[in-house]
Residue, then its C-alpha position, 0 to 999 in steps of 0.5 A: m484608690d489603692r489595691p490591697d497588698t496581696e499576692k496578686s498585687r504584687y506578681p499580677i502575671g506570677k513570678h519569674v521561674l527560672r530556668t537552665r535551658y532554652d532553645k534558639d527559638e525561645v532566646e529569639a522570641a525573647i529577643r524580639a519581646a525585649e525589643g518591642f517592650p519600649a513601645r508597649l511601655r510608651a503606648k500605656v503611659e504616654k498620655l497619663d496627666e500628672r494624676e494619673l501617674e500617681r496612681t498606685y497598684r497597691t498599698g505601698g507600691w510604687n506609682i506609675r511614674q516611679l514604675v517607669h523610672h524603676t524600669h528604665d533603671s532595671h534595664l539600663q542595669v541588665y545592659t551593663r550587666f550583659k556587658w560585663a558578662l560578655t568582656e569578663d569571666k563571671p563578674v560579680i555584678k554590683a546590686y542596687y537598692e531599688e526601693r532607695w532609688a524609687e524614692l530619689q527626687d529624680y523619681k518623682q520630679v523627672p518627667i517620664e519621657l526621658s526615662l522612655r526616650g533612654l529605655e528606647a536606646i537601651h533596649a535598641r543597643w541591648t537588642a542590637l548586641m544581642r543579635t550579635m551573640d551566639e549560643a556560647a555567649f548567652r551561657r555566659s554568665f554573672i554572679h549575683p553578690e547577694t545571693g552568690a547564684e550564678q545567672f546566665l545571659f540567656d535567663r536574663v533576657a527572659m527574666y527582663v521580658w518578664h520583668g517589663n511585663h510584670h510592671l505594665a501589669h502593675i500599671e494596669l492595676a493602677l490604672a484599673s483602681 
């Protein structure tokens, strides 16, 4: 059974709040949270059966299988964006249509184990990279083509910690329905 499409079902932990400054301790806490996310996701979904993976958190929302694959693909994007921002001067990144990706057959047919393993690898590489970065590196940025907004790496860490927690909350809603 789906839950109604409400603001609370769309954003069960609220929306990410963009901040213009983070201190060193906040960045380190975000790195630790990013490092631990794949294990938290795995613990939530690895024992689900096919029927449970088809559950959705709201009417018209993605099912759990799609959420797992989306999280992998989205976090792969942020890792790539970090690399661009660290090696180019304010690059304009490539946006993608996440809702279209979620309708492709791999989201419907590929076992979630592949995305779980991929997410573990991405986060291991991403957190290893972040641990080598100094404050100036976290102030590097990229430009998002849809908004023209400059996005700083220190905020992208916090945003993707939020993103992981956001979709974990969606999974919890789907399992509770």
